[in-house]
N, C-alpha and C positions, 0 to 999 in steps of 0.2 A: 503494500500500501504506500510507503514511503518513497519507492521510486515513481510511483504514480505523481504523487505530490511534488516530487521534484521538478517533474516534468512538467506539469502545469506551473509550477511557479516560474519555471524557466521561458516556456512558451507566452505567459503573460509579461513577463518582464520584457519579452523582446518585442510584444504587440503594444504594451502600452508605452514602453518608450518612443517607440514610430510614432505612435499618437501624439504624443505631449511635444515631440520636436517638431511635427508637423503643424497641428493644431491651436498650441498654446503659446502665446508670444507676450512677452512683458519686457518694455525697452529697458535698457541697462541692467537688466538681470539674466542669470544664468540658472538652471535647475539641473539636478542631475536624480536619477532614479536611482537609488541604491541598492535595493533589492526587494522581492515579493514574498509574502508567505501567505499561504492559503490554507483555511482552516479543514481538517481530514475530511468532513464532509461535504466540500466545494460549495458552502454557503457564501461564504464571505473571502474576498481578497485584501489583504492588507498591502498599501501600496507606500513604501517609504522615499519619501523625498525628501532633497536638501535644495537649499535655494542659496545664491551668492550674488549680491552681498545679505548678509542677513535681515538688512534694513528692508529689504524686499520681499522678505518671508510672507508677511499677513496679506499682501498684496498679491503676489502669487498664490497662494491657497485660497483666496479668495476666488480668484480667477479659475482655479481647478474644479472648486466647486460647485462654479457658475455652469461649467463644461463637462461634469461629470456625467450627464446625461446623454451627451453626444458621444463621451468616450465609450460608455457602456454600450450603447447601440453599435457602435463600430466594433467593438469587441465582440458584440451578440452575433453579428454578421461575418465576421471574419472568421472565429473559431468553430470548429465543428465537433463541438463536444456538450453536453448537457449534463447535468447543469452548469452554466457560466457563471462564475463567481460574482458577487456584487462586488464592484470596487469601491474602495474607501480608503482616500490620500491622509497619510499623517505624514508629521513633521520627522526629520531626524538630524540629530547633531554631528552627523560625520565629518564635516568640514569643520565645524568648531573644535571637535575632538582633535582632529588630524594638525589644527593649526596649534593646539595646545602641546601636543606631542612633539611637532618641531620645534616651537619654542624650548620646550625642554632640552632637546636633543643641543640646538644652541649652544643652550646654557652650560651644557656639559662639555662641551668643545672648548669654550672659554675656560671653563674651569681647568681642563686638561691642560691648556698654555700656561 
């Protein structure tokens, strides 16, 4: 069963990524689809997205929530599977954490010298 969920996650990540890239635009902002997790019963898929710069996160998620119907409809038409999970967009702090790790690494390099 886990193998099927992994394949569904991968497929949804690819298709939703394409749709977001093609359909959702926000000036001076960049969004990254980090990963997708689907419930075992395939009822919902949580799509984790990070936005750069962080100040644009709320504005981008407002736009995503507005267009989730379009994205869901496209996914329903594109994928040949039943049920197609309900898409839920969630924020992830991946870029913020990556920045913190980079800052710590730079600090360690300075201390070594």
